C-alpha positions, 0 to 999 in steps of 0.5 A: 062518615067513612064511606061518604062525603058527609061529615058526622056533624052534617049527618047528626044535623040532618037527623036533628032536623028531621026530628030525630034524637041525636045522642050525646057523645061521651068519650072516656079519655084514659087518665094517663092522657088527659093532660094531652087533651088539656093541652089540645084545648089550650091550642084549639084557639090557634087552629087555622083552616089547616088545623093546628100547625107544628109551628103553633105547637112549638110556639105554645110549648115555648111560651108555656115552658113545656117540653113535649115528646114526639109522641105527644106532638103526634097525639096532638096532631091526630086529635086535631085531625079527628076534630077537624074531620068530625066538626067541619061541616 
């Protein structure tokens, strides 16, 4: 939550604990970027405390034979950053 130290996960857990309804979050990913979210899903298992590192992405790309653009690398890092902000709690 931008104005507090409370994460969205903590906020929704609090609502749920109080008997409130927590909405399901559905995010529509543009068709042109779905492959990056698929890559993110593959990389998620390598996430350490500091998130997915550039070295994790480089090793994964090397092992899978993928050649990523800087845009794709930055997008993977941004998705991971948002993931960590929302789901750490």
